[in-house]
C-alpha positions in Angstrom: 77.7 33.0 80.8 74.0 33.7 80.6 73.2 36.0 77.7 71.0 38.6 79.6 70.8 41.9 77.5 73.0 44.7 79.1 70.8 47.1 80.8 71.4 51.0 82.1 73.4 50.5 85.3 74.9 53.0 88.0 78.5 52.8 87.1 78.7 56.3 85.7 82.2 57.9 86.3 83.9 54.6 87.4 86.8 52.8 85.8 86.7 49.2 86.0 89.7 46.8 85.1 88.8 43.3 83.6 91.5 40.7 83.9 90.8 37.5 82.0 92.7 35.4 79.3 89.6 34.6 77.7 88.9 37.2 75.0 85.4 36.6 74.5 84.6 36.7 78.4 86.4 40.2 78.6 84.4 41.5 75.5 81.1 40.1 76.9 81.8 41.7 80.6 83.3 44.8 79.1 80.0 45.6 76.9 77.8 45.1 80.1 80.0 47.4 82.2 80.0 49.9 79.6 76.2 49.8 79.1 76.2 50.3 82.9 78.2 53.7 82.4 81.6 52.4 83.3 85.2 53.2 81.4 86.6 49.5 81.0 90.4 48.7 80.8 91.3 45.2 79.7 94.3 42.7 80.5 94.8 39.3 79.6 97.7 38.4 82.0 99.1 39.4 85.6 101.8 41.5 84.0 99.6 43.6 81.8 97.0 43.7 84.7 99.3 45.0 87.3 100.8 47.6 84.8 97.3 48.8 83.9 96.4 49.2 87.7 99.6 51.3 88.1 99.0 53.4 85.0 95.3 54.0 85.1 94.3 53.1 88.9 90.8 51.5 88.6 87.7 51.9 91.0 87.1 48.2 90.5 89.0 45.0 89.3 87.1 42.1 88.0 89.8 39.3 88.2 90.1 35.9 87.0 91.6 33.5 89.3 93.5 31.3 86.6 95.4 33.8 84.3 98.9 33.5 82.7 101.9 34.7 84.8 101.1 34.7 88.5 97.5 33.7 89.3 94.8 36.0 90.3 95.3 35.6 94.1 98.8 36.8 93.8 97.6 39.6 91.5 95.1 40.4 94.5 97.8 40.2 97.2 100.0 42.6 95.2 97.2 45.1 94.5 96.4 45.0 98.3 100.0 46.1 99.2 99.0 49.8 97.9 95.4 49.9 97.2 92.1 49.3 98.9 90.2 48.9 95.4 87.4 46.6 95.4 88.0 43.3 93.7 85.5 40.7 92.1 87.1 37.3 91.6 86.1 35.2 88.7 86.8 31.4 89.0 85.7 28.3 87.8 86.6 26.6 91.1 83.6 26.3 93.3 84.8 24.6 96.6 84.5 26.5 99.9 88.0 26.4 100.7 89.1 27.8 97.4 86.7 30.6 97.8 88.2 31.2 101.2 91.6 31.5 99.8 90.4 34.3 97.4 88.9 36.3 100.5 92.2 35.8 102.6 94.1 37.4 99.6 91.8 40.6 99.9 89.3 39.7 97.4 86.1 41.6 98.1 83.4 39.4 96.2 83.2 36.4 94.4 81.5 34.9 91.2 82.0 31.4 90.1 81.8 30.8 86.4 79.3 30.4 84.6 77.7 33.6 85.8 75.3 36.1 84.8 77.0 39.5 83.5 73.9 41.3 84.8 74.7 39.7 88.2 78.2 41.0 87.8 77.1 44.6 87.1 74.8 44.6 90.2 77.7 43.2 92.6 79.9 45.9 91.0 77.5 48.8 91.7 77.0 47.5 95.3 80.6 47.3 95.8 81.4 50.8 94.5 78.2 52.4 96.4 79.6 51.2 99.5 83.2 52.5 98.7 82.0 55.8 98.1 79.8 56.4 101.1 80.3 60.0 102.1 81.2 61.2 105.5 77.9 62.9 105.7 76.0 59.4 105.2 78.3 57.7 107.7 79.6 60.3 109.9 82.9 60.1 111.9 82.9 57.9 114.9 85.2 57.9 118.1 84.7 54.6 120.5 87.3 55.1 123.0 90.8 54.0 121.5 89.0 53.4 118.0 88.7 56.4 115.5 86.7 56.4 112.2 87.4 58.9 109.8 84.2 58.3 107.3 85.4 61.1 104.7 89.1 59.1 104.3 87.5 55.6 104.9 90.3 55.3 107.3 90.2 53.7 111.0 92.9 54.2 113.8 93.5 52.3 116.7 95.5 54.0 119.3 96.4 56.4 117.0 97.6 54.1 114.2 95.8 54.0 111.0 94.9 50.3 110.4 95.9 48.7 107.0 92.4 47.6 105.9 90.6 46.4 102.8 87.6 48.1 101.5 85.4 45.3 102.9 87.2 45.2 106.2 86.7 48.9 106.7 83.1 48.4 106.1 82.6 45.4 108.5 84.6 47.1 111.3 82.6 50.4 110.8 79.5 48.6 110.9 80.3 46.8 114.2 81.9 49.9 115.8 78.8 52.1 115.2 76.8 49.3 117.2 79.1 48.6 120.1 77.7 46.0 122.5 75.1 44.8 120.2 75.1 41.1 119.0 75.0 41.2 115.1 74.1 38.0 113.3 76.2 36.7 110.5 73.1 36.8 108.2 72.6 40.4 109.0 76.3 41.3 108.4 76.0 39.5 104.9 72.9 41.8 104.2 73.9 45.0 105.4 77.4 45.0 105.0 77.8 42.8 101.7 74.5 43.7 100.5 73.6 40.0 99.8 70.1 38.4 100.6 71.8 35.1 99.8 75.4 34.0 100.2 78.0 32.1 102.1 78.4 33.2 105.7 81.8 31.6 105.6 82.5 35.0 103.8 82.0 36.8 107.4 84.1 34.2 109.1 87.0 35.1 107.0 86.8 38.5 107.1 86.4 38.6 111.0 89.5 36.4 111.3 91.4 38.9 109.0 90.1 41.8 111.2 91.4 40.1 114.3 94.7 39.7 113.1 95.0 43.4 112.5 93.3 44.7 115.8 93.6 41.9 118.6 96.7 41.7 120.8 96.0 37.9 120.5 93.9 37.0 117.6 93.3 33.4 118.8 91.8 34.9 122.0 90.0 37.9 120.7 88.7 40.8 123.0 87.5 43.3 120.7 85.5 41.4 118.3 84.0 38.4 120.1 82.1 35.5 118.8 78.6 34.9 120.5 78.4 31.2 119.4 75.6 30.2 117.1 74.6 33.8 116.6 77.2 36.2 115.4 79.6 38.8 116.4 80.0 41.8 119.0 82.4 44.6 119.3 83.2 44.9 123.0 83.1 48.7 124.0 85.2 48.0 127.2 87.9 46.2 125.1 88.7 49.7 123.2 88.3 51.7 126.3 84.9 53.0 125.5 
């Protein structure tokens, strides 16, 4: 990892769980997070990670993919059963397909080793900021059969609350507040993810996951349609708006 000096950050009041079997990495990453104001818990394996998350629920999890016990992907899946906590996955594996596996497991962000701890703090700050946006900032939205409760960060379709990750909520809320508009993948990457540079396959994976949760037939989507070569559009008529 790059040896950037820890700087003042925007993580005051947040609890972060760092999961990695490399004690040096945990120490360095923890030091940067603490310098940014976070309270930090550590775990070296999957069992202690899940126990720590249950005992002291974190606001953010920094999770290595290759850890003793079940791997980081399975830890992410188990966390997702009961929590929408933002997850940043750390991995030495850089292939696109392996990144997609992490996104499909419910991971919100992804950093390949070696990485700059300063970048990790910035990514963490961005995720937490979006996860804590207030109802005053966002506002509740009703779009036909689709109801957004901004204060609770919950979206219901036909009166049934959807089981969404934090990032899936952000993505669907962004599209629902712009019904009928074509939104490019790059715009979504910048406005929803907060990235100016990144892999747009991230968007593709999350749209696919959303379709599996809101469409009658995910293979023939009617609510979130693809505008080929451009991006996506939420169709108002498909939700009765």
